[in-house]
N, C-alpha and C positions, 0 to 999 in steps of 0.2 A: 504493500500500500504506500502511495506517495502522499506526503504532506503538501497540500496545494496552497502555496503562499498567496496566489492571486485571489483567493477567497478572503484572506486577511486584509490585503490592500492591493489595489490595482496600480499603485505608484511605486512598488518595489522594483528597482532596476538592477541592483547588484547584491549578491549574497554568496555564501559559501555553503557547501553541502557535501555529503558523503556519497560516493558512487556505490550503489548496492548491486548493480548488475551491468555487465557488458555482453553484448551478443551480436551476431550477424544473422539476418533473416531475409531471404529473397534478394540477396545482394545489397541489403541496407545495413549500415552499421548503427546499432542502437545502444543507448545508454539510459539506465534508470537511476534517477537521483532520489535520495532519501527525502528531500524537499525541493520543490521547484516553484518558481514564479512564471515559468514559461507556460502560456495558455495553449492547450491543445485545440485543434480544429473541432468545432462543434457549435450547434445552435445558430448556424448561419455566419459564424465568425471564424475567419482563418486563424491559423496558429501563429504564435510569436516566433521570432527568430532572434539570434544573438550568438553568443559564444560560450563554450565550456572549456576552461583552461586555454583560451585563445583559439579553440577549434570551432569553426562555424557550425551553428545549429541550422539544419536545412528544413526540418519539419518536426512537428510535435503532435502526437496523437495519444489517445487514451484507450485502454482496454480494461473495463471494470474500474477498479480503484487505482490502477497503475498507469502512470504517464511515461510514455516512451519518447526519447529525443533522438532523432536521426541526425548523426554528425558526419562530417567529411571523413574523419578517421577516428578510431577509438583512442581515447586518452590512456596514457600509461599509468597515471597517478590513481590513487584510491580516493583522493579528495578532489573536489571541484570548486573552482572559482568561476562563478556564472555572471554573465552580463547580458542584459536584455537590450534588444534594439528598441530604444525608447520612441523614436519617431514613428516606427511601425505600430507599437503598442498604443501610443497616444492617438494616432489616426484611427485605429480600431475602436478605441474608447469613445472618441467623438462620434464616429459613424453609428456605432451600436446604440449609444445613449440617445443620439439624435433620432434614430429610428423609433425607439420607444416613445419619445415625446411626440414625434410626427404621427405615429399610429394612434396615440391617445387623443390628439387634437382632431384627427379625422373622424374617429369614433364619436367624439363629443359633438362636432359640428355637422357631420353628414350621416351619422349612424352606420357607418361602414366599417366592418372589421378587417383587420389585416390577416391574410391567409398565408403569406410567405414573405421572407426577407432574404435578400442576397447582398453580401458585402464583398464587392469585387475590388480588384486592384485599381481600376480606373473609375468605376461608378457603383452606386448603391441603388437598389430598387426595393420597393414593396409592392405586392399585389393586394388590392383591396376589393371587397365584395361590392363593387359598383360597376355597372356596364360602361359608364363613361364619366368623365370629369370635365366640365366646361371651364373656360378661362376665369370666369367670376369666382367659381368654387376654388380653383387653384390659388387665386390671389387671396381669397379669404383665409384659406388654410395656411398659406405662407405667412400672412400678416399675424395670425393668431399664434402660430408655433414660435415665431420670433419674439412675440410679446412675452410668451412664457419663458423664453431664454433670458430676456431682460429682467424678469422678476427674480432670477437667480435662485430658483427653488432648490432645496436640498435633495440629492439623490443618494439613497442609502440602500445597503444590501444586508441581508441577515437570513439565517436558517430558521425554519419553523417546523413544528411537529404537525402531523395530520390533524390533530385535535385543534391546535392553534389556527390552522388554515380555515377552519369553519367560520371564524370571525372576520375573515379577510375576503373582500370582494375582488376576485381576480378577473382579468381580461379573458384568460383561458385557463382551464384546469390543467395542472401538470400531469404528465404520464407516470411519474414516480410517486411512491407513497412514503418515502423516507428521504432524509437529507434534502428537503425541499428548500430551495433558496429563492428568496423574494427580493426583487429590485423595486424599490418604492421611489416614485417621484412625488415629493411632498405636495399634497392637495390635487394630484393629477390622477395617478393610477398605482395599482399593485400588479406586478407581473412576475411570474415564475421564470427565472432566467439564471443561467450559470456563467454568463459572459462578464467581461470587464467593462466598467463604466466610470465616467467622470463623477465627481462628488457634488457638483452643483450644475444647474442648467446653464449658468453664465459661462462655464468653461466650453460650451459648444460654440461660442462665438456667434455663429449664424447658421441658418439652414436655408438653402436655396433649392426650390423645386425647378427642375430643368425641363421636363417634358413628360408626356404620358403615351402609353400604347394600350391597345385592347389586347387582352390575354385570356382566351378561353372563357369569355363571359365576364371577366373581371377587368380592372384597370391597373396597369403597371405604372407606377410613378418613379421617375428617375430623380435623384436628389443628391446633394453634397452638403457636408457639414464642416464647420470649423476651418482648419487649414486648407482642406480640399476646396472649399467654397472660395476662400481668398485666392488661392492659386488659379482657380478657374476664372475668377473675376479679372485677375491681372493678365491672364492670357487673352481673354476676350477684349480687354482694353487695349492690349498691344496690337491685336489684329485690327481693331477699330481705328487706331491711330495710323496704321499702315494704309488702310483703305482711304481714310480721310486725306492722307498725304497724296495718294495716287489721284484723287479727285480734286486736289488742291483746294480743300475746303475744311471747315471745322467739323468735328465729329457729330455735332448736333444737327448739321445740315446735310449729312450723308444721304438720308432717305430722299430728300428733295433732289439732290444732285443725281442720285441713282435713277430716279424716275425720269429725269431729263435725258440721262445717258441711254436708258431703255428706248425712249422715243427716237433718239438719234440713231440707235442701232436698227430700229424698225424701218426708218427711212432708208438707211444704207442697204438693208437686206432687200427692200423693194427695188432699189436702183440696181443692185447686183443681179437680182433675178431678171430684170429687164435686159441687162447687158449679156447675161448668160444665154438668154433666149436668142438674142441676135447672133451671138457667137455660135450657138448650136446650129442655127439656120445656115450660117456661112459654112461651117464644117460639113454639114449634110450635103450642101450643094457640091462642095469640093470632092467629097467621098463618092457621091453618085456619079460625078463626071469622070472620075478615075477608075471606077469599078470595071472589072473584067470578069466575065462569066456570071453564073447564077448566084455565087456566094461573094458577099462583100466582107473582106477581112481587113481589119485595121488595128494596129497596136499604138495606144497612147503612151506618151512618156510619163505623164504625171497626173492623169485624170483619176480622181478618187473612185474606188470600186463602186461606191454607192451611187455614182452618177451614170454608170454604164446602163442600168435598166431603163431609166427615163429617156436617155439618149437613144437607146435602141427602139423604144416605143415611138419616138418621133421619126426615126429613120425608116421603120417598117410600116408606119401608118399609111394605109392606102397603097402600099407597094408589095407585090409578091416577090420579095427577096429574102434570102437567108443571110443573116449578119453574124459574124464572129468578131466580137470586140474584146480587146484585152488592154490591160494597163500594167506598165512596168513598175508603178508605184508600190504595188504589193503583190505582184504576180498572180492576178486574178483575171478571169475572162468570162464572157457571156455569149451564149449561142441562142439566137431568138429569131422568130418570124411572126407574121401577123395572124397566124392560126389557120391560114388557107393553104399552106404547103403541106405536102404529104411527107414531112420529116419529123420524127419524134426526137426532140432535142435531148430529153432526159434519158431515153434508151441509148442514144449514141454515146453519151457520157458514161453510162453504166457499163457499156461494152468495152470502152477504150481507155478511160482515164487511168486505171490502175497500172497500165503498161508504161505510163509516163510519169508516175509518181504523183498524180493529181487526185484530188478528192472533191466531190461535189455531187450535184444531182439537180433534178427539176422535173418538169412535166413535158408534155408534147410541144408546147409553144415556146418555152424558154428553160434554160438550165444554166447554172453557174458553177464555176470550179476554181480552186486555188492550187498553187504549186509551190514546192519547197524552194525552187530556184527559177531564175529567168531562163536558164538553159532548158530545163524540163518543159517550161511553158512554151518556148519557141519550138521545141521538137514536136509537141502536140499540135501547135498551130500549123506547122508544115504538113503533118499527117492529116489533120482535119481538113485543111484546104483542099487537098487532093481527093479525099474520100467524099467530102460534102459537095464539091463541084460535080462529081459523078452522080451522087445521089439526087441532087437538086435539079439535074438536067431533065428536060421534058421526056416523059415515058421511060426514065431510067429505073430499072428494078433495084430495090434495096431492102434491107431487113430491119431498118430502124426508122 
């Protein structure tokens, strides 16, 4: 059995203990201490890290009353000098206590219970029994939970017996019947919890609600507390200042400036579309004038692959021609006609692409393919030109 110092105080960062067991299991090097302040993973809270005799502690977990510490290597000594990673512990204390307070406020304001809690490295979430949460509700919850922080309420933890538990109104009944630990936020709630917590709500600094998602009939709320919230604010402010600098305006005027920028972009897109239309018409005239045989083949140097389809539609519209268009920009090509020719583009690709290292497919009217190299694509174009000229010729027998 391990004496769990984190139950006595969440603020213990250094202590000495006796090593009572060293072992290896499934490739993991494990140490059991007579007493430990390293919190093991559990209750939605990740484990602590730190060092034992200068050796990094990688993970902490419990089995029954024993706490195991995974270390980089087993220590040689029988005694241990232990140091906790305080920044990690403090972060977990703020997030976990913040979750308790947030869940209590949501229950009080909206009547919605919290059904799950996740304390991640980057973000924290709770899922509440509410199908959705609107902006006004979000703002009200955030305002109220931060008001409770400012009131600097005492947060205490203690163990009770099953009999004593009858006089306490819990948010949720515990699964255990002995060693029941209560975390109480003065005047707010009683919660059965084994995690580490701050001693007053003022130590949370602030709680910021970030966004919500729908989650299996419930609502998932993303939030940050304390140092995390401050870091997030600083990062957001840095980004805002960069954007304001790019627009050559103050950060309070960014929205107006961005709206004007969007209008300018819309006008520019309209103008670009007009010019592209003229360019396409000019290119189509040139390609048709230079075409030889029933198949029009052309390789563009830098046309984006996404533009091949609409260009082919303009080229084949009202014309009974088969077009094979390619782009060297990303080694992709398109085979298409207006639907009146007796050539199955998809079938042709299916029969022949693999021989040239190409991948793709399509239907009777059009098919697209990509190649690993420009050389492979060119070899396929040379092959396809010959085969398709024969297939597209009047009265020519073919199998695709």
